[in-house]
C-alpha positions as CSV (number, residue, x, y, z in Angstrom):
1,M,158.6,152.5,180.9
2,F,161.0,150.3,179.0
3,R,160.6,148.3,175.8
4,R,161.8,144.8,175.4
5,S,163.1,143.4,172.1
6,P,163.3,139.6,171.6
7,P,166.9,138.3,172.0
8,V,167.4,136.1,168.9
9,A,170.4,134.3,170.2
10,L,168.6,133.4,173.4
11,A,165.4,132.3,171.6
12,A,167.5,130.2,169.2
13,A,169.1,128.4,172.1
14,L,165.7,127.9,173.7
15,T,164.2,126.6,170.4
16,A,167.0,124.3,169.8
17,S,168.3,123.1,173.2
18,A,165.7,123.7,175.9
19,V,163.2,122.5,173.4
20,A,165.0,119.2,173.1
21,L,163.6,118.4,176.5
22,G,160.2,118.4,175.0
23,G,159.3,121.2,177.4
24,C,155.7,120.7,178.1
25,G,154.0,118.6,180.7
26,G,151.2,118.0,183.1
27,S,151.3,117.6,186.9
28,A,151.1,114.8,189.4
29,T,151.5,113.8,193.0
30,S,153.7,110.9,194.0
31,S,152.8,108.6,196.9
32,T,154.2,106.2,199.4
33,T,153.0,104.8,202.7
34,T,156.1,104.4,205.0
35,P,156.6,106.6,208.1
36,L,158.0,110.1,207.7
37,V,161.6,111.2,208.5
38,I,161.8,114.3,210.6
39,R,164.4,117.0,209.6
40,G,166.2,114.7,207.1
41,A,168.1,115.4,203.9
42,V,166.9,114.8,200.4
43,R,169.4,114.3,197.5
44,I,168.2,115.3,194.1
45,A,170.0,114.5,190.9
46,G,170.1,117.0,188.1
47,T,171.4,116.6,184.5
48,S,173.7,119.6,184.4
49,E,175.6,121.9,186.7
50,T,174.3,125.3,187.8
51,P,177.0,128.0,187.3
52,S,174.6,130.7,188.6
53,F,171.7,130.6,191.0
54,D,170.5,134.0,190.0
55,P,166.8,133.3,189.3
56,Y,166.8,135.8,186.4
57,S,169.7,134.0,184.6
58,A,169.2,131.2,182.1
59,F,170.8,128.7,184.6
60,G,169.3,129.8,187.9
61,A,165.7,130.0,186.8
62,A,165.2,126.2,186.9
63,Q,166.3,126.1,190.6
64,S,164.6,129.3,191.7
65,G,161.7,127.6,193.6
66,Y,163.9,126.5,196.5
67,A,164.9,130.0,197.5
68,Y,162.5,132.4,195.8
69,D,158.8,132.9,195.8
70,S,156.5,134.4,193.2
71,L,153.3,136.4,193.6
72,V,151.2,133.4,192.6
73,N,151.9,129.7,192.1
74,L,150.7,127.0,189.8
75,A,148.5,124.3,191.3
76,P,149.0,120.7,190.2
77,G,145.8,121.0,188.2
78,G,147.1,124.0,186.3
79,G,145.2,126.7,188.1
80,L,146.6,129.6,190.2
81,V,147.0,129.6,193.9
82,S,148.4,132.1,196.4
83,G,152.0,132.9,196.9
84,L,153.4,136.2,198.0
85,A,150.0,137.5,197.0
86,T,146.7,136.4,198.6
87,S,144.5,137.9,195.9
88,W,144.9,139.3,192.4
89,R,142.8,140.7,189.5
90,A,143.7,141.4,185.9
91,T,142.4,142.9,182.7
92,A,144.1,142.5,179.3
93,T,146.5,145.3,180.2
94,T,146.8,145.5,184.0
95,A,147.4,143.0,186.8
96,T,147.2,144.0,190.5
97,F,148.4,141.8,193.3
98,T,147.6,142.2,197.1
99,L,150.6,141.0,199.1
100,R,150.4,138.6,202.1
101,R,151.3,140.3,205.4
102,G,154.4,139.1,207.4
103,V,156.5,137.9,204.5
104,T,160.3,138.3,205.2
105,C,163.4,137.9,203.1
106,S,166.1,135.4,204.0
107,D,168.1,138.3,205.6
108,G,165.2,139.1,207.9
109,T,163.9,142.2,206.2
110,K,160.3,142.7,205.5
111,L,159.1,142.4,201.9
112,T,157.2,145.5,200.8
113,A,155.2,146.3,197.7
114,S,157.9,148.7,196.6
115,A,160.5,145.9,196.8
116,V,158.4,143.7,194.6
117,A,157.9,146.4,192.1
118,R,161.6,147.1,192.0
119,A,162.3,143.4,191.3
120,L,159.7,143.4,188.5
121,T,161.3,146.5,186.9
122,Y,164.8,145.1,187.2
123,A,163.9,141.7,185.8
124,G,162.1,143.2,182.8
125,D,164.7,145.8,181.8
126,P,166.2,144.7,178.5
127,A,169.4,146.5,179.4
128,N,170.1,143.9,182.1
129,Q,169.9,141.1,179.6
130,L,168.4,138.6,182.0
131,A,167.7,135.6,179.9
132,G,165.8,133.6,182.6
133,A,163.5,136.5,183.4
134,Q,162.7,137.1,179.8
135,T,161.5,133.6,179.3
136,V,158.9,134.2,182.1
137,L,157.8,137.8,181.6
138,P,155.3,139.0,178.9
139,N,156.8,140.0,175.6
140,V,155.2,143.4,175.7
141,P,156.6,146.5,177.5
142,F,155.2,146.9,181.0
143,E,155.6,149.3,184.0
144,A,155.4,148.2,187.7
145,S,154.1,150.4,190.5
146,A,153.5,149.9,194.2
147,D,151.2,151.1,197.0
148,D,153.0,150.2,200.3
149,G,150.1,151.5,202.4
150,G,147.6,149.2,200.7
151,G,150.1,146.4,200.1
152,T,149.5,146.2,196.4
153,V,151.7,145.8,193.3
154,S,150.5,146.5,189.8
155,A,151.9,145.9,186.4
156,T,150.5,147.8,183.4
157,A,151.3,146.6,179.9
158,A,151.7,149.0,176.9
159,A,149.6,146.6,174.8
160,P,147.0,143.9,175.5
161,F,148.5,140.8,177.0
162,P,146.0,138.2,178.3
163,F,148.2,136.2,180.7
164,L,149.7,138.9,183.0
165,T,149.0,136.9,186.1
166,R,150.7,133.8,184.6
167,T,153.8,135.7,183.6
168,I,154.3,138.7,186.0
169,G,152.7,136.6,188.7
170,L,155.1,133.7,188.3
171,L,158.4,135.6,188.2
172,P,160.7,134.8,191.2
173,I,161.0,137.9,193.4
174,V,164.5,138.9,194.4
175,C,164.8,140.8,197.6
176,P,166.4,144.3,197.8
177,A,169.7,142.9,199.2
178,G,170.1,140.9,196.0
179,L,169.2,143.7,193.7
180,D,171.8,145.9,195.5
181,R,174.5,143.4,194.6
182,P,173.2,141.4,191.7
183,D,176.6,139.8,191.1
184,S,176.3,138.0,194.5
185,L,173.3,136.1,193.2
186,D,175.4,133.6,191.4
187,R,176.6,131.9,194.6
188,T,174.1,133.2,197.2
189,T,170.3,133.5,197.4
190,Q,168.3,136.6,198.5
191,G,164.7,135.6,198.3
192,T,161.7,134.9,200.5
193,G,161.6,131.1,199.6
194,P,161.5,128.1,201.9
195,Y,165.2,127.3,201.5
196,V,168.5,129.2,201.5
197,L,171.6,128.2,199.4
198,T,174.2,127.4,202.1
199,R,176.9,125.6,200.1
200,Y,178.0,126.0,196.5
201,T,180.7,123.8,194.9
202,P,181.7,124.4,191.3
203,G,180.2,121.5,189.3
204,G,178.1,120.5,192.4
205,P,176.8,119.5,194.8
206,Y,174.8,122.4,195.9
207,E,173.1,122.5,199.3
208,F,170.0,124.3,200.5
209,T,168.9,124.6,204.2
210,V,165.3,125.1,205.3
211,R,164.0,128.4,206.7
212,D,162.2,128.2,210.0
213,G,159.1,130.3,210.3
214,Y,158.2,130.2,206.6
215,S,154.4,130.2,206.1
216,W,153.6,131.7,202.7
217,G,154.2,129.0,200.2
218,P,151.7,127.7,197.6
219,S,148.2,128.0,199.2
220,G,149.9,128.9,202.5
221,A,152.3,126.0,202.7
222,T,154.8,126.1,205.6
223,T,158.1,124.6,206.5
224,R,156.7,123.2,209.8
225,E,155.2,120.1,208.0
226,P,156.5,116.7,209.3
227,G,158.7,115.0,206.7
228,L,159.8,118.2,204.9
229,P,163.6,117.9,204.5
230,A,165.8,120.2,206.5
231,R,168.4,120.0,203.8
232,I,168.2,119.5,200.0
233,V,171.4,118.5,198.2
234,L,171.5,118.9,194.4
235,S,174.1,116.8,192.6
236,V,174.9,116.6,188.9
237,V,174.2,113.3,187.2
238,P,174.3,113.8,183.4
239,Q,173.5,110.2,182.4
240,A,169.9,108.8,182.7
241,S,171.3,105.3,183.2
242,T,173.4,106.5,186.2
243,A,170.4,108.4,187.7
244,A,168.3,105.3,187.4
245,N,171.0,103.2,189.1
246,L,171.2,105.7,192.0
247,L,167.4,105.6,192.4
248,L,167.4,101.8,192.6
249,T,170.2,101.7,195.1
250,G,169.1,104.7,197.3
251,G,172.0,106.9,196.1
252,V,169.6,109.7,195.5
253,E,166.0,110.3,196.6
254,I,164.7,112.2,193.5
255,A,165.7,112.1,189.9
256,G,164.2,112.7,186.5
257,V,164.6,109.8,184.0
258,S,163.6,109.6,180.3
259,G,164.1,107.2,177.5
260,P,164.5,103.4,177.8
261,D,165.9,103.6,181.3
262,R,162.4,104.3,182.6
263,A,161.5,100.6,182.0
264,R,164.1,99.6,184.6
265,L,162.3,101.7,187.2
266,T,158.8,100.3,186.7
267,G,157.5,98.1,189.5
268,R,160.5,98.9,191.8
269,G,158.5,100.7,194.5
270,L,159.5,104.2,193.5
271,S,157.0,107.1,193.6
272,T,156.5,108.4,190.1
273,T,155.1,111.4,188.3
274,D,154.7,111.4,184.5
275,V,155.4,114.6,182.6
276,A,153.6,115.0,179.3
277,T,155.7,116.2,176.5
278,V,155.5,116.9,172.8
279,V,158.4,115.3,170.9
280,G,159.5,117.1,167.8
281,L,158.2,120.0,165.8
282,T,158.7,120.4,162.0
283,F,159.0,123.8,160.4
284,F,158.8,124.6,156.7
285,N,160.8,127.5,155.3
286,Q,158.3,129.9,153.7
287,R,160.6,132.8,153.0
288,P,160.2,134.5,149.6
289,G,161.9,132.4,146.9
290,R,161.9,129.1,148.9
291,V,159.9,126.3,147.3
292,L,157.8,125.7,150.4
293,S,156.4,129.3,150.3
294,D,153.8,127.5,148.2
295,R,151.0,126.6,150.7
296,A,149.5,123.9,148.4
297,L,152.9,122.1,148.2
298,R,153.3,122.2,152.0
299,R,149.8,120.7,152.5
300,A,150.6,118.0,149.9
301,L,153.8,117.0,151.6
302,V,152.2,116.9,155.1
303,S,149.4,114.8,153.8
304,A,151.9,112.3,152.5
305,L,153.4,111.6,155.9
306,D,152.5,108.6,158.0
307,R,151.9,110.5,161.2
308,R,151.5,107.4,163.4
309,G,154.7,105.9,161.9
310,L,156.5,109.1,162.7
311,A,155.2,109.1,166.2
312,N,156.3,105.5,166.8
313,V,159.8,106.5,165.7
314,A,159.8,109.6,167.8
315,V,159.0,107.9,171.1
316,G,160.8,104.6,170.3
317,G,157.7,102.5,170.5
318,T,153.9,102.7,170.2
319,G,153.5,106.5,169.7
320,E,150.5,108.8,169.4
321,P,150.6,111.6,167.0
322,A,150.7,115.0,168.7
323,T,147.3,116.7,168.8
324,D,148.5,120.3,169.5
325,F,151.6,122.4,169.5
326,G,151.7,122.4,173.3
327,A,151.5,119.2,175.5
328,E,148.6,118.1,177.6
329,G,148.4,120.3,180.6
330,S,149.4,123.5,178.7
331,V,146.9,126.3,178.9
332,C,144.3,126.1,176.1
333,H,145.5,122.6,175.0
334,A,143.1,120.9,172.6
335,D,142.8,118.1,170.1
336,L,143.3,120.0,166.9
337,A,145.6,118.1,164.5
338,D,143.3,115.4,163.1
339,A,140.5,117.8,162.3
340,H,142.6,120.4,160.6
341,L,145.6,118.8,159.0
342,P,145.3,118.2,155.2
343,A,144.0,114.7,154.6
344,H,143.8,114.4,150.8
345,E,145.8,112.1,148.6
346,A,149.3,113.6,148.2
347,P,149.7,112.7,144.4
348,D,146.4,114.3,143.5
349,A,147.3,117.4,145.7
350,L,150.7,117.7,144.0
351,R,149.1,117.5,140.5
352,A,146.6,120.2,141.5
353,A,149.6,122.3,142.7
354,G,151.2,122.0,139.3
355,W,153.8,119.2,140.1
356,T,154.0,116.4,137.7
357,R,156.0,113.1,137.5
358,S,156.7,110.8,134.6
359,A,157.4,107.1,135.4
360,D,159.9,107.0,138.3
361,G,161.4,110.4,137.5
362,P,161.5,113.4,139.9
363,L,158.5,115.7,140.6
364,T,158.9,118.8,138.5
365,K,157.1,122.1,138.0
366,D,157.8,124.4,135.2
367,G,160.8,122.2,134.4
368,R,162.3,122.4,137.9
369,P,162.6,119.3,140.1
370,L,161.4,119.4,143.7
371,R,164.5,119.6,145.9
372,L,164.3,119.8,149.7
373,R,167.0,120.4,152.2
374,L,165.9,118.8,155.4
375,L,167.9,119.6,158.6
376,T,167.9,118.1,162.1
377,S,170.3,117.5,164.9
378,P,170.9,114.5,167.2
379,D,171.6,117.1,169.9
380,L,167.9,117.7,170.0
381,G,167.0,114.2,171.0
382,P,168.0,110.6,170.2
383,T,165.1,109.9,167.9
384,L,164.7,113.0,165.7
385,V,167.3,111.9,163.1
386,S,165.3,108.7,162.6
387,V,162.1,110.8,162.3
388,A,163.8,112.9,159.6
389,E,164.9,109.7,157.8
390,L,161.4,108.4,157.7
391,M,160.2,111.8,156.3
392,T,162.9,111.6,153.7
393,R,161.8,108.1,152.6
394,E,158.2,109.1,152.3
395,W,158.9,112.3,150.3
396,T,161.4,110.5,148.1
397,A,158.7,107.9,147.2
398,L,156.6,110.9,146.0
399,G,159.4,112.0,143.7
400,A,161.0,114.7,145.7
401,E,164.8,114.9,145.9
402,V,165.6,115.2,149.6
403,D,169.0,116.2,151.0
404,L,168.9,115.1,154.6
405,V,171.6,116.8,156.7
406,S,172.3,115.9,160.4
407,E,173.9,119.0,161.9
408,S,175.5,119.9,165.2
409,L,173.3,122.1,167.4
410,P,175.3,125.3,166.7
411,A,175.2,124.6,162.9
412,L,171.4,124.0,163.1
413,V,170.8,127.2,165.0
414,N,173.0,129.1,162.4
415,A,170.8,127.7,159.6
416,M,167.6,128.6,161.4
417,Y,168.5,132.1,162.5
418,R,171.2,133.3,160.2
419,S,171.7,131.7,156.8
420,A,168.1,130.4,156.4
421,E,169.6,127.7,154.2
422,F,166.9,125.0,154.8
423,D,163.5,123.9,153.5
424,V,162.5,121.7,156.4
425,V,163.8,121.6,160.0
426,V,162.9,118.7,162.2
427,G,163.5,120.3,165.6
428,S,161.8,120.2,168.9
429,T,158.9,122.1,170.4
430,P,159.6,125.1,172.7
431,G,157.1,123.6,175.1
432,F,155.5,126.8,176.2
433,A,152.8,126.6,178.9
434,L,150.9,129.5,177.3
435,P,149.8,129.7,173.6
436,V,151.1,133.2,173.4
437,G,154.6,131.8,173.7
438,F,154.4,130.4,170.2
439,V,153.4,133.7,168.5
440,S,156.8,135.1,167.7
441,F,157.8,131.8,166.0
442,F,154.7,131.8,163.8
443,S,154.3,135.5,162.9
444,G,156.2,138.8,162.8
445,P,159.6,139.6,161.5
446,T,162.3,137.1,160.6
447,P,165.8,137.2,162.3
448,A,167.6,139.3,163.3
449,R,164.6,141.5,164.1
450,G,162.4,138.6,165.3
451,L,162.1,134.9,165.9
452,N,160.0,133.9,162.9
453,F,162.9,132.0,161.3
454,A,160.6,130.0,159.0
455,G,159.0,133.2,157.6
456,V,155.5,132.0,158.4
457,A,152.9,134.4,157.0
458,N,149.4,133.3,158.0
459,P,146.9,136.2,158.0
460,E,144.1,134.1,159.6
461,Y,146.4,133.2,162.5
462,D,147.6,136.8,162.9
463,A,144.0,138.1,163.0
464,L,142.9,135.5,165.6
465,V,146.0,136.1,167.7
466,S,145.2,139.9,167.7
467,R,141.7,139.1,169.0
468,A,142.9,136.5,171.6
469,L,145.4,139.1,173.0
470,R,142.4,141.2,174.1
471,E,140.7,138.4,176.0
472,T,141.8,137.8,179.6
473,D,143.5,134.6,180.7
474,T,141.7,131.4,179.7
475,S,138.5,133.1,178.5
476,G,140.3,133.4,175.1
477,C,141.2,129.7,174.8
478,G,138.6,129.2,172.0
479,T,140.2,132.0,170.0
480,W,143.7,130.7,170.6
481,N,142.7,127.2,169.5
482,R,141.2,128.6,166.3
483,A,144.5,130.4,165.6
484,A,146.4,127.1,166.1
485,A,144.0,125.3,163.8
486,A,144.8,127.9,161.1
487,L,148.5,126.9,161.4
488,F,147.6,123.2,161.0
489,R,145.3,123.9,157.9
490,S,148.1,125.8,156.2
491,A,150.7,123.2,157.1
492,D,152.9,125.9,158.6
493,A,154.4,123.5,161.2
494,L,153.8,119.9,162.3
495,P,154.3,118.6,165.9
496,I,155.3,114.9,165.8
497,A,154.3,112.9,168.8
498,N,152.9,112.9,172.3
499,G,155.5,111.7,174.8
500,S,156.4,111.6,178.4
501,S,159.2,111.6,180.9
502,G,159.3,110.8,184.6
503,L,160.3,112.2,187.9
504,Y,161.0,109.5,190.4
505,G,161.3,109.3,194.2
506,Y,163.1,106.8,196.4
507,R,161.3,106.8,199.8
508,T,160.3,110.3,198.9
509,T,157.0,111.9,197.8
510,F,156.4,115.2,196.1
511,T,154.1,117.2,193.9
512,T,155.0,118.6,190.4
513,T,153.4,121.3,188.3
514,F,153.6,122.1,184.6
515,G,156.6,120.6,182.9
516,G,157.4,118.4,185.9
517,R,158.6,121.3,188.0
518,L,159.1,120.1,191.6
519,V,157.2,122.0,194.4
520,P,159.8,122.2,197.2
521,T,157.3,122.6,200.0
522,S,155.6,119.4,198.9
523,I,158.7,117.1,199.4
524,R,158.3,114.5,202.1
525,L,161.1,112.1,203.1
526,H,159.9,108.6,204.2
527,Q,161.7,105.8,206.1
């Protein structure tokens, strides 16, 4: 058995850069009515190059679905459907999967239960420092075992973890040939998936070729379906405006577009899926000695904010305040914010907390003025600096002295995870699909031993999380939601706005799952 420790540098990057994408989302199916193209090629635009296609790396994980399968798959509605496993069962500490018969790796070898257990063990070993795998697997130690005769694989956790099927079960499985030579996975693929990487060019494009005889995709999807492309070509298109132009002219068949360029795509005959997101997440530094370790002061400052105004700024138009820390479509998502955020008058709350103000002077307590250092970064999203500016104006009107600093992404990460020289961070939500993903940011040790960079200490949240961890899968959603409500009541953090981005298809249809993740076996090319 091995023990995993949270990689602070990785989590910092995820909290500050991957989170800039807004991370969460629902699912949808695009549509068109023109005839299908048989054995065609689909060009897909991505925003960044892929230096490694290793599905356990930070870069390759996003592209893993083309060449790798998992034991289970997410359905568009958020449930679980078959993958390499036809059935599964789980408790709070053990998940067991029964493998589908006849599955083969891309090199023709048969996939065995022992091979799957080996992949799970390799991916979860902290000594291998596999960033992409660690963002999928449970954050508790586990041990994998196999029964080749019965065709079953089991994972047993050292501590209760309710979402074993949604973590262990969703890990891409690398075949033995890839585990024998892990360095080869940067430029080649060794999986059981519907496609194989057949061309790699530094900086792109990257080409995948379909596998004949594949029949074990989500819910038994095959590569025999008419309209499924024979080739998929991934190109790098960093600018949303360029991606939009290519979609309109037929230069690519599929691309994700966010921001104002989406307006140009409306009504142009493109198939579309909307991806729900949460834009922005504000943290308050509660470490000992910091002014916002005072719960009453945090609650007063949050109650002073115009949440709808912040949401409008965050999405660049008519915005809706975020209702939960995760987006619509995330597991256990609920409408929590309005019922649990402090709603009293800020001046009265500040006086009750011991803060006074004379005329237009500063707020003071025991002779000390209220000074706040508010950090954000334009690298997290184009609107977050404006969100921070509106917060600054509103808190300044109360009498606080606010020092608003717009940092580079590395400087912001340094302040969050090393120096702790901040009072408020307007960042972005990690966008976890599971409520357990947020736990290490709202409890436990501070860096460098943990990820709780704001020093949140909420005993009610901790107690409810401890209970939720003993409840299996979604049966614990009520408990998880009570835990999140405790964070809102204590003003430990504040999500800003509900938002959305879009995945568009030119003469192409497809299905997406959580976060707008494309399902490769669902792609259909139309004339």
